[in-house]
PyMOL CGO cylinders between C-alpha atoms (Angstrom):
from pymol import cmd
from pymol.cgo import CYLINDER

trace = [
    CYLINDER, 0.00, 0.00, 0.00, 1.28, 3.41, -0.95, 0.3, 1, 1, 1, 1, 1, 1,
    CYLINDER, 1.28, 3.41, -0.95, 0.73, 6.54, 1.17, 0.3, 1, 1, 1, 1, 1, 1,
    CYLINDER, 0.73, 6.54, 1.17, 0.57, 9.94, -0.48, 0.3, 1, 1, 1, 1, 1, 1,
    CYLINDER, 0.57, 9.94, -0.48, 0.76, 13.24, 1.35, 0.3, 1, 1, 1, 1, 1, 1,
    CYLINDER, 0.76, 13.24, 1.35, -2.30, 15.44, 1.05, 0.3, 1, 1, 1, 1, 1, 1,
    CYLINDER, -2.30, 15.44, 1.05, -1.73, 19.01, -0.02, 0.3, 1, 1, 1, 1, 1, 1,
    CYLINDER, -1.73, 19.01, -0.02, -4.48, 21.57, -0.34, 0.3, 1, 1, 1, 1, 1, 1,
    CYLINDER, -4.48, 21.57, -0.34, -5.29, 22.70, -3.82, 0.3, 1, 1, 1, 1, 1, 1,
    CYLINDER, -5.29, 22.70, -3.82, -4.10, 26.23, -4.47, 0.3, 1, 1, 1, 1, 1, 1,
    CYLINDER, -4.10, 26.23, -4.47, -1.93, 26.34, -1.35, 0.3, 1, 1, 1, 1, 1, 1,
    CYLINDER, -1.93, 26.34, -1.35, 0.52, 28.66, -3.04, 0.3, 1, 1, 1, 1, 1, 1,
    CYLINDER, 0.52, 28.66, -3.04, -2.18, 31.33, -3.50, 0.3, 1, 1, 1, 1, 1, 1,
    CYLINDER, -2.18, 31.33, -3.50, -2.94, 31.31, 0.23, 0.3, 1, 1, 1, 1, 1, 1,
    CYLINDER, -2.94, 31.31, 0.23, 0.52, 32.34, 1.34, 0.3, 1, 1, 1, 1, 1, 1,
    CYLINDER, 0.52, 32.34, 1.34, 0.78, 35.63, 3.14, 0.3, 1, 1, 1, 1, 1, 1,
    CYLINDER, 0.78, 35.63, 3.14, 3.10, 38.05, 1.47, 0.3, 1, 1, 1, 1, 1, 1,
    CYLINDER, 3.10, 38.05, 1.47, 5.62, 39.85, 3.62, 0.3, 1, 1, 1, 1, 1, 1,
    CYLINDER, 5.62, 39.85, 3.62, 5.23, 43.59, 3.46, 0.3, 1, 1, 1, 1, 1, 1,
    CYLINDER, 5.23, 43.59, 3.46, 7.93, 46.01, 4.41, 0.3, 1, 1, 1, 1, 1, 1,
    CYLINDER, 7.93, 46.01, 4.41, 6.94, 48.44, 7.17, 0.3, 1, 1, 1, 1, 1, 1,
    CYLINDER, 6.94, 48.44, 7.17, 6.26, 51.94, 5.99, 0.3, 1, 1, 1, 1, 1, 1,
    CYLINDER, 6.26, 51.94, 5.99, 8.80, 54.23, 7.56, 0.3, 1, 1, 1, 1, 1, 1,
    CYLINDER, 8.80, 54.23, 7.56, 7.87, 57.35, 5.61, 0.3, 1, 1, 1, 1, 1, 1,
    CYLINDER, 7.87, 57.35, 5.61, 4.93, 58.95, 7.46, 0.3, 1, 1, 1, 1, 1, 1,
    CYLINDER, 4.93, 58.95, 7.46, 4.08, 62.47, 6.45, 0.3, 1, 1, 1, 1, 1, 1,
    CYLINDER, 4.08, 62.47, 6.45, 2.69, 65.12, 8.77, 0.3, 1, 1, 1, 1, 1, 1,
    CYLINDER, 2.69, 65.12, 8.77, -0.41, 65.93, 6.63, 0.3, 1, 1, 1, 1, 1, 1,
    CYLINDER, -0.41, 65.93, 6.63, -1.52, 62.30, 6.90, 0.3, 1, 1, 1, 1, 1, 1,
    CYLINDER, -1.52, 62.30, 6.90, -1.31, 62.46, 10.69, 0.3, 1, 1, 1, 1, 1, 1,
    CYLINDER, -1.31, 62.46, 10.69, -3.10, 65.79, 11.01, 0.3, 1, 1, 1, 1, 1, 1,
    CYLINDER, -3.10, 65.79, 11.01, -6.09, 64.61, 8.95, 0.3, 1, 1, 1, 1, 1, 1,
    CYLINDER, -6.09, 64.61, 8.95, -6.47, 61.55, 11.17, 0.3, 1, 1, 1, 1, 1, 1,
    CYLINDER, -6.47, 61.55, 11.17, -6.40, 63.74, 14.28, 0.3, 1, 1, 1, 1, 1, 1,
    CYLINDER, -6.40, 63.74, 14.28, -9.06, 66.02, 12.78, 0.3, 1, 1, 1, 1, 1, 1,
    CYLINDER, -9.06, 66.02, 12.78, -11.25, 63.05, 11.88, 0.3, 1, 1, 1, 1, 1, 1,
    CYLINDER, -11.25, 63.05, 11.88, -10.97, 61.64, 15.39, 0.3, 1, 1, 1, 1, 1, 1,
    CYLINDER, -10.97, 61.64, 15.39, -11.93, 65.04, 16.86, 0.3, 1, 1, 1, 1, 1, 1,
    CYLINDER, -11.93, 65.04, 16.86, -15.00, 65.19, 14.60, 0.3, 1, 1, 1, 1, 1, 1,
    CYLINDER, -15.00, 65.19, 14.60, -15.96, 61.68, 15.70, 0.3, 1, 1, 1, 1, 1, 1,
    CYLINDER, -15.96, 61.68, 15.70, -15.50, 62.70, 19.33, 0.3, 1, 1, 1, 1, 1, 1,
    CYLINDER, -15.50, 62.70, 19.33, -17.76, 65.75, 18.89, 0.3, 1, 1, 1, 1, 1, 1,
    CYLINDER, -17.76, 65.75, 18.89, -20.34, 63.55, 17.15, 0.3, 1, 1, 1, 1, 1, 1,
    CYLINDER, -20.34, 63.55, 17.15, -20.26, 61.06, 20.05, 0.3, 1, 1, 1, 1, 1, 1,
    CYLINDER, -20.26, 61.06, 20.05, -20.65, 63.88, 22.58, 0.3, 1, 1, 1, 1, 1, 1,
    CYLINDER, -20.65, 63.88, 22.58, -23.68, 65.17, 20.67, 0.3, 1, 1, 1, 1, 1, 1,
    CYLINDER, -23.68, 65.17, 20.67, -25.26, 61.73, 20.60, 0.3, 1, 1, 1, 1, 1, 1,
    CYLINDER, -25.26, 61.73, 20.60, -24.76, 61.31, 24.34, 0.3, 1, 1, 1, 1, 1, 1,
    CYLINDER, -24.76, 61.31, 24.34, -27.68, 63.68, 24.95, 0.3, 1, 1, 1, 1, 1, 1,
    CYLINDER, -27.68, 63.68, 24.95, -29.97, 61.16, 23.26, 0.3, 1, 1, 1, 1, 1, 1,
    CYLINDER, -29.97, 61.16, 23.26, -28.40, 58.18, 25.02, 0.3, 1, 1, 1, 1, 1, 1,
    CYLINDER, -28.40, 58.18, 25.02, -30.76, 58.48, 27.96, 0.3, 1, 1, 1, 1, 1, 1,
    CYLINDER, -30.76, 58.48, 27.96, -34.03, 60.04, 26.90, 0.3, 1, 1, 1, 1, 1, 1,
    CYLINDER, -34.03, 60.04, 26.90, -37.67, 59.19, 27.35, 0.3, 1, 1, 1, 1, 1, 1,
    CYLINDER, -37.67, 59.19, 27.35, -39.88, 58.55, 24.32, 0.3, 1, 1, 1, 1, 1, 1,
    CYLINDER, -39.88, 58.55, 24.32, -42.13, 61.39, 25.43, 0.3, 1, 1, 1, 1, 1, 1,
    CYLINDER, -42.13, 61.39, 25.43, -39.23, 63.88, 25.49, 0.3, 1, 1, 1, 1, 1, 1,
    CYLINDER, -39.23, 63.88, 25.49, -37.95, 62.73, 22.10, 0.3, 1, 1, 1, 1, 1, 1,
    CYLINDER, -37.95, 62.73, 22.10, -41.39, 63.29, 20.55, 0.3, 1, 1, 1, 1, 1, 1,
    CYLINDER, -41.39, 63.29, 20.55, -41.51, 66.78, 22.10, 0.3, 1, 1, 1, 1, 1, 1,
    CYLINDER, -41.51, 66.78, 22.10, -38.09, 67.66, 20.66, 0.3, 1, 1, 1, 1, 1, 1,
    CYLINDER, -38.09, 67.66, 20.66, -39.10, 66.25, 17.27, 0.3, 1, 1, 1, 1, 1, 1,
    CYLINDER, -39.10, 66.25, 17.27, -42.34, 68.23, 17.24, 0.3, 1, 1, 1, 1, 1, 1,
    CYLINDER, -42.34, 68.23, 17.24, -40.61, 71.49, 18.20, 0.3, 1, 1, 1, 1, 1, 1,
    CYLINDER, -40.61, 71.49, 18.20, -37.89, 70.93, 15.60, 0.3, 1, 1, 1, 1, 1, 1,
    CYLINDER, -37.89, 70.93, 15.60, -40.43, 70.14, 12.89, 0.3, 1, 1, 1, 1, 1, 1,
    CYLINDER, -40.43, 70.14, 12.89, -42.39, 73.31, 13.68, 0.3, 1, 1, 1, 1, 1, 1,
    CYLINDER, -42.39, 73.31, 13.68, -39.16, 75.35, 13.43, 0.3, 1, 1, 1, 1, 1, 1,
    CYLINDER, -39.16, 75.35, 13.43, -38.48, 73.56, 10.12, 0.3, 1, 1, 1, 1, 1, 1,
    CYLINDER, -38.48, 73.56, 10.12, -35.20, 72.12, 11.39, 0.3, 1, 1, 1, 1, 1, 1,
    CYLINDER, -35.20, 72.12, 11.39, -36.16, 68.62, 10.24, 0.3, 1, 1, 1, 1, 1, 1,
    CYLINDER, -36.16, 68.62, 10.24, -38.18, 67.30, 7.34, 0.3, 1, 1, 1, 1, 1, 1,
    CYLINDER, -38.18, 67.30, 7.34, -41.41, 65.30, 7.56, 0.3, 1, 1, 1, 1, 1, 1,
    CYLINDER, -41.41, 65.30, 7.56, -39.67, 61.92, 7.14, 0.3, 1, 1, 1, 1, 1, 1,
    CYLINDER, -39.67, 61.92, 7.14, -37.27, 62.60, 10.02, 0.3, 1, 1, 1, 1, 1, 1,
    CYLINDER, -37.27, 62.60, 10.02, -40.16, 63.83, 12.17, 0.3, 1, 1, 1, 1, 1, 1,
    CYLINDER, -40.16, 63.83, 12.17, -42.15, 60.70, 11.38, 0.3, 1, 1, 1, 1, 1, 1,
    CYLINDER, -42.15, 60.70, 11.38, -39.15, 58.49, 12.25, 0.3, 1, 1, 1, 1, 1, 1,
    CYLINDER, -39.15, 58.49, 12.25, -38.60, 60.26, 15.57, 0.3, 1, 1, 1, 1, 1, 1,
    CYLINDER, -38.60, 60.26, 15.57, -42.25, 60.31, 16.61, 0.3, 1, 1, 1, 1, 1, 1,
    CYLINDER, -42.25, 60.31, 16.61, -43.02, 56.70, 15.71, 0.3, 1, 1, 1, 1, 1, 1,
    CYLINDER, -43.02, 56.70, 15.71, -43.24, 54.32, 18.65, 0.3, 1, 1, 1, 1, 1, 1,
    CYLINDER, -43.24, 54.32, 18.65, -40.46, 51.80, 19.03, 0.3, 1, 1, 1, 1, 1, 1,
    CYLINDER, -40.46, 51.80, 19.03, -41.19, 48.18, 18.16, 0.3, 1, 1, 1, 1, 1, 1,
    CYLINDER, -41.19, 48.18, 18.16, -41.74, 45.65, 20.94, 0.3, 1, 1, 1, 1, 1, 1,
    CYLINDER, -41.74, 45.65, 20.94, -38.53, 43.84, 19.99, 0.3, 1, 1, 1, 1, 1, 1,
    CYLINDER, -38.53, 43.84, 19.99, -35.37, 44.95, 18.23, 0.3, 1, 1, 1, 1, 1, 1,
    CYLINDER, -35.37, 44.95, 18.23, -32.21, 43.28, 16.98, 0.3, 1, 1, 1, 1, 1, 1,
    CYLINDER, -32.21, 43.28, 16.98, -28.91, 44.58, 18.31, 0.3, 1, 1, 1, 1, 1, 1,
    CYLINDER, -28.91, 44.58, 18.31, -25.60, 44.71, 16.40, 0.3, 1, 1, 1, 1, 1, 1,
    CYLINDER, -25.60, 44.71, 16.40, -24.77, 41.16, 17.46, 0.3, 1, 1, 1, 1, 1, 1,
    CYLINDER, -24.77, 41.16, 17.46, -28.04, 39.73, 16.20, 0.3, 1, 1, 1, 1, 1, 1,
    CYLINDER, -28.04, 39.73, 16.20, -29.56, 39.32, 19.67, 0.3, 1, 1, 1, 1, 1, 1,
    CYLINDER, -29.56, 39.32, 19.67, -33.22, 40.09, 20.23, 0.3, 1, 1, 1, 1, 1, 1,
    CYLINDER, -33.22, 40.09, 20.23, -33.97, 42.77, 22.81, 0.3, 1, 1, 1, 1, 1, 1,
    CYLINDER, -33.97, 42.77, 22.81, -37.37, 43.04, 24.46, 0.3, 1, 1, 1, 1, 1, 1,
    CYLINDER, -37.37, 43.04, 24.46, -38.77, 46.58, 24.55, 0.3, 1, 1, 1, 1, 1, 1,
    CYLINDER, -38.77, 46.58, 24.55, -42.29, 45.64, 25.60, 0.3, 1, 1, 1, 1, 1, 1,
    CYLINDER, -42.29, 45.64, 25.60, -41.77, 47.11, 29.08, 0.3, 1, 1, 1, 1, 1, 1,
    CYLINDER, -41.77, 47.11, 29.08, -40.68, 50.50, 27.73, 0.3, 1, 1, 1, 1, 1, 1,
    CYLINDER, -40.68, 50.50, 27.73, -43.12, 53.27, 28.68, 0.3, 1, 1, 1, 1, 1, 1,
    CYLINDER, -43.12, 53.27, 28.68, -43.30, 56.96, 27.72, 0.3, 1, 1, 1, 1, 1, 1,
    CYLINDER, -43.30, 56.96, 27.72, -41.33, 57.82, 30.85, 0.3, 1, 1, 1, 1, 1, 1,
    CYLINDER, -41.33, 57.82, 30.85, -38.63, 55.11, 30.59, 0.3, 1, 1, 1, 1, 1, 1,
    CYLINDER, -38.63, 55.11, 30.59, -35.09, 56.11, 29.71, 0.3, 1, 1, 1, 1, 1, 1,
    CYLINDER, -35.09, 56.11, 29.71, -33.91, 54.70, 26.39, 0.3, 1, 1, 1, 1, 1, 1,
    CYLINDER, -33.91, 54.70, 26.39, -30.67, 54.96, 24.39, 0.3, 1, 1, 1, 1, 1, 1,
    CYLINDER, -30.67, 54.96, 24.39, -31.96, 56.40, 21.13, 0.3, 1, 1, 1, 1, 1, 1,
    CYLINDER, -31.96, 56.40, 21.13, -28.47, 57.19, 19.86, 0.3, 1, 1, 1, 1, 1, 1,
    CYLINDER, -28.47, 57.19, 19.86, -27.41, 53.55, 20.00, 0.3, 1, 1, 1, 1, 1, 1,
    CYLINDER, -27.41, 53.55, 20.00, -30.79, 52.39, 18.64, 0.3, 1, 1, 1, 1, 1, 1,
    CYLINDER, -30.79, 52.39, 18.64, -30.56, 54.56, 15.52, 0.3, 1, 1, 1, 1, 1, 1,
    CYLINDER, -30.56, 54.56, 15.52, -26.87, 53.76, 14.97, 0.3, 1, 1, 1, 1, 1, 1,
    CYLINDER, -26.87, 53.76, 14.97, -27.68, 50.06, 15.14, 0.3, 1, 1, 1, 1, 1, 1,
    CYLINDER, -27.68, 50.06, 15.14, -30.68, 50.38, 12.83, 0.3, 1, 1, 1, 1, 1, 1,
    CYLINDER, -30.68, 50.38, 12.83, -28.59, 52.33, 10.33, 0.3, 1, 1, 1, 1, 1, 1,
    CYLINDER, -28.59, 52.33, 10.33, -25.87, 49.66, 10.39, 0.3, 1, 1, 1, 1, 1, 1,
    CYLINDER, -25.87, 49.66, 10.39, -28.40, 46.87, 9.94, 0.3, 1, 1, 1, 1, 1, 1,
    CYLINDER, -28.40, 46.87, 9.94, -30.12, 48.69, 7.07, 0.3, 1, 1, 1, 1, 1, 1,
    CYLINDER, -30.12, 48.69, 7.07, -26.78, 49.16, 5.33, 0.3, 1, 1, 1, 1, 1, 1,
    CYLINDER, -26.78, 49.16, 5.33, -25.88, 45.49, 5.86, 0.3, 1, 1, 1, 1, 1, 1,
    CYLINDER, -25.88, 45.49, 5.86, -29.07, 44.27, 4.21, 0.3, 1, 1, 1, 1, 1, 1,
    CYLINDER, -29.07, 44.27, 4.21, -28.77, 46.85, 1.44, 0.3, 1, 1, 1, 1, 1, 1,
    CYLINDER, -28.77, 46.85, 1.44, -31.78, 49.01, 2.31, 0.3, 1, 1, 1, 1, 1, 1,
    CYLINDER, -31.78, 49.01, 2.31, -30.16, 52.34, 1.56, 0.3, 1, 1, 1, 1, 1, 1,
    CYLINDER, -30.16, 52.34, 1.56, -33.44, 54.29, 1.82, 0.3, 1, 1, 1, 1, 1, 1,
    CYLINDER, -33.44, 54.29, 1.82, -33.88, 53.25, 5.44, 0.3, 1, 1, 1, 1, 1, 1,
    CYLINDER, -33.88, 53.25, 5.44, -30.18, 53.75, 6.14, 0.3, 1, 1, 1, 1, 1, 1,
    CYLINDER, -30.18, 53.75, 6.14, -30.53, 57.27, 4.76, 0.3, 1, 1, 1, 1, 1, 1,
    CYLINDER, -30.53, 57.27, 4.76, -33.51, 58.06, 6.98, 0.3, 1, 1, 1, 1, 1, 1,
    CYLINDER, -33.51, 58.06, 6.98, -31.60, 56.80, 10.03, 0.3, 1, 1, 1, 1, 1, 1,
    CYLINDER, -31.60, 56.80, 10.03, -28.61, 58.90, 8.95, 0.3, 1, 1, 1, 1, 1, 1,
    CYLINDER, -28.61, 58.90, 8.95, -30.88, 61.97, 8.89, 0.3, 1, 1, 1, 1, 1, 1,
    CYLINDER, -30.88, 61.97, 8.89, -31.99, 61.20, 12.45, 0.3, 1, 1, 1, 1, 1, 1,
    CYLINDER, -31.99, 61.20, 12.45, -28.38, 60.84, 13.61, 0.3, 1, 1, 1, 1, 1, 1,
    CYLINDER, -28.38, 60.84, 13.61, -27.50, 64.08, 11.83, 0.3, 1, 1, 1, 1, 1, 1,
    CYLINDER, -27.50, 64.08, 11.83, -30.35, 65.80, 13.66, 0.3, 1, 1, 1, 1, 1, 1,
    CYLINDER, -30.35, 65.80, 13.66, -29.07, 64.38, 16.95, 0.3, 1, 1, 1, 1, 1, 1,
    CYLINDER, -29.07, 64.38, 16.95, -25.60, 65.77, 16.29, 0.3, 1, 1, 1, 1, 1, 1,
    CYLINDER, -25.60, 65.77, 16.29, -26.97, 69.24, 15.48, 0.3, 1, 1, 1, 1, 1, 1,
    CYLINDER, -26.97, 69.24, 15.48, -29.39, 69.36, 18.42, 0.3, 1, 1, 1, 1, 1, 1,
    CYLINDER, -29.39, 69.36, 18.42, -26.83, 69.79, 21.18, 0.3, 1, 1, 1, 1, 1, 1,
]
cmd.load_cgo(trace, "trace")
């Protein structure tokens, strides 16, 4: 009986190529990254206001903003619509929202970020765009 070694097909294409470390870092590249991180930090600070808000208060803010023409009708509708009884988080876990009342604190910033990410993942760019408008409103409202 003869024994042959088993080699995966296309093994040569799976090899990792060595890359030389980049030693030439330019100052403009670093400054743009610092500016981007500062913008992200400001955005996160703005969203923190909506990280612990009651549904009643969010509807009040949405109504006032719509009357001042700061948001369009679609954004107003998204903000004033009641939350579903269950939602899916970023990890695919179901969260029960059936006990949420008008006076319960809720993290709307995380909810809309998650919904935007999920809409983008499934390719529903219209919904992702409406969630992006809500997040943009959140960032401008502080």
